N, C-alpha and C positions, 0 to 999 in steps of 0.2 A: 699652900693655898695660892690661888692665882690672883693677879692684880685685877681689881674691880674695873669694869668698863668705864665707870664714872671717872676714875683716875685718868684714863686716857683723854676723855673729853675735857676735863679740867686742865690738863697739861696743854692741850691744843688751844684752849681758850686763853690761858695765861701767856703762852709763848708765841702764839700765832694769831691772836685776835679772832679766833674762830668761835662761833656760837656753839656752846657745849650741847645744846639741844638738837643741833642739826647733825645727825649721825653721818650723813654723806659728806658734809664739809670736814668733819673730824677725820674721817677715813681718807679723804683726798689730801688733807694736810699731812697725815702720816705717810701716805704713799708717794706724794710728789714733793712736798716742801722739806720734810724732815731729812731725806737723803742728801739734799743740797747744802745742809748746814755743815759747818766745820766739825771735824771729828771730836774735838774737845767739848764742843757744845752738845753734840749728840750723846757723849758719855755722861755729861751732867744730867741730861734729860732721862737717860736710862736709869741712872742712880736715883733720880727723883721718883720714877715709876716703881723701882724695886723697893724703895722705902715705904711705898703705899701697898705693898704686896698683901699684907694681912688685913688691910682695910682699917678703918678707925676702931679703936678699942671699944669693946662692949656693944658693937652693932652686929646684927644678923645680916648675912648676905641677902641681896635681893633675890626673889624667886626667879628661876630661869625658865619658867613655864607660864603660859597665859593663865592668869588667875580667874578669868571669866569662864574658862572651860573646865568642866569636871574631869578629873584624872581618871583614867581607866582603872578598873579593879581586876584583880587576878581571877576572882570567881566568875566574872562575866567575859573574860578574854577568850578568844578562840584558841583551841588547842593547836599546838605547833606539831607539824608532822616530823617524824623521826628522820634524820638524815640517812639517805640510802647507803652511803658508803659505810657509815658507822653500823647500821643495822646488818648489812651484808657481811661486814667483818666479824661481828658478834656471832652470826650464824656459822661462818667459816671456822671460827675458833671453837665453838661448841662441837661441831662435827670432827674437827681435828683432834680435840682432846678426848672425845668419847669413842673414837673409831677402834681403838685396841681393846676396849672393855667388853 
């Protein structure tokens, strides 16, 4: 399981004084400030993130899609066209296999 985004924001708030609700500030801290820290401190931060990898026990992960938007359904989805290479290759195989019969 991946580390929840919330864990990154909390880590930046604790160790960098960053507002955890400001996604841009959190990203900037990880991209600009974190690489300047001493290697042993970076390892400690990485260990802290990895410890939170599974998230808190008994909690469901946050939805990764907009909850205000209805999810598309398969019965209303547009059909996907067959890839030309795959279709052409199947025709070739059929002709090749049936040519001697």
